[in-house]
N, C-alpha and C positions, 0 to 999 in steps of 0.2 A: 477034658476040658489042655490037660495037656497032652491026652493022643491024637485032640485033634490035626493041634502046631505043629505033634512028631510031623504027620503022616496030608501038612502040608510047606513043610518045608524045603522036602527034595524039588520038586514042583519050580521051573521052571517059570515062573512067568509073562516071556515074552513065548517062547512053544506053548502056550496057553490060549495064547487071544491073540495069537499069525494071523491065526485064521481070519478071525471076522475084520473082512471091510468095510475100512470105512468108508470105502466110495456111496455104497448106499448109504451109511447112516450123516452125510451129508449129502446125498440128495433128496434124502424122506426132510431133512430140516431145512432144507432150502423148498422148497419146497407146498412144508409145512408154516417158515417165512410169510412167502408169494401170498400164500391163505389166508397169510393175519392182516399184511398191507392193504387187502383187498375195500377188508373193511372199513381202511381209511383213509382220508389226503390230508395234504400236511400246506396247511397254507402259511405264504407268504406278506411281507405287507406291500407285494405290488397286488396279492391275489385281485383281480378288481371287485372292483365296493359293490356288483348288482349278487356275491356272494358271501359277500363281506366287511363288517365294517367294527373300527373300533373308538373308541369315545375313549379318549381322557380323563372328563370327566362327567357325565350324564343326565342332564336335565331334559330332561322330558318335554320342559315347558320352552322349553330355548330350541330345538333339533322345528329346521331347519320341513319343502313339505319334501323330498327328495329323504332327508333322514325318516321322515314322521311314514312315512306309509311302509319306509322297512323295517321302520322299528314293529311296527301293528303286523304287519305281515310276517315279520320272522318272528313276534308275538304267538300271534294267530298259529304256524304253525305247531309250537313248541307246547300245540293253548291250553297257555298264560291266557287272560282276561286281560289288556289295554290298557287295565289304569292298575297293573299290582307290581309295575316298579317304583310308585307315584307313594316321597318317601322312604325308600329303598337308599344308604350307601355303595 
């Protein structure tokens, strides 16, 4: 173990890593990050209601026709039975 420490003791870390191009790492990481971002979409409070809706207190019995159709379609898209939210809080 001591001989390993001695082998590295004379090396200059700046000299060892000066040939590494950090820009290539940055570019590769940016490409990777952008490809991950393509899988996700950020929704905000002004998102059109045809894409997403927020209910403070969900009550399936008190939905208007537009909300009811939206919930039925969303549940069907998620492969849920339309009655799956009954009795859930």
